C-alpha positions in Angstrom: 36.3 30.1 -66.6 35.7 26.6 -65.2 32.7 26.2 -62.9 34.8 25.4 -59.8 36.9 28.5 -60.4 33.7 30.6 -60.9 32.2 29.3 -57.7 35.4 30.1 -55.7 35.4 33.6 -57.2 31.7 34.2 -56.2 32.4 33.0 -52.7 35.3 35.3 -52.4 33.2 38.3 -53.7 30.4 37.4 -51.3 32.8 37.4 -48.4 34.5 40.6 -49.5 31.2 42.6 -49.9 30.0 41.7 -46.4 33.1 42.9 -44.6 32.3 45.0 -41.5 33.8 48.1 -43.1 31.1 48.0 -45.8 28.1 47.1 -43.5 25.7 49.7 -42.3 23.3 48.6 -39.6 20.4 51.0 -38.9 18.9 51.6 -35.5 15.2 52.4 -35.9 13.5 55.3 -34.1 9.8 56.4 -34.2 8.7 58.1 -37.4 12.0 57.4 -39.2 12.4 57.1 -42.9 15.3 55.3 -44.7 16.0 55.4 -48.4 18.7 53.7 -50.4 19.7 53.2 -54.1 19.1 49.6 -55.0 21.6 49.9 -57.9 24.4 50.5 -55.4 23.7 48.5 -52.3 22.9 45.1 -51.0 20.2 45.2 -48.3 18.2 42.9 -46.2 16.0 43.1 -43.2 17.6 41.6 -40.1 14.9 42.2 -37.5 14.6 44.8 -34.8 11.1 45.8 -35.8 9.2 42.9 -34.0 5.8 44.1 -32.9 5.9 47.1 -35.2 4.4 47.7 -38.6 6.9 47.4 -41.4 5.8 49.3 -44.4 7.8 49.5 -47.6 7.3 51.7 -50.7 9.2 51.6 -53.9 10.1 54.8 -55.8 11.7 54.9 -59.2 13.4 58.0 -60.4 14.3 58.1 -64.0 16.9 60.4 -65.5 15.6 62.5 -68.4 17.8 64.0 -71.1 16.6 66.3 -73.9 
């Protein structure tokens, strides 16, 4: 694939994945916990927690098979 074609494809994919039907916006409330699977979502902080402590923890769950 030529670079120009690849860049156009990446732009199309970026536009597609951020369509409103795929976007979840969270409204924070006190003592709330949110978890997501990094393998299946794109995520970013977009504000809304100004003046509050923002604490993040990473947890890894590994599948084990005998």
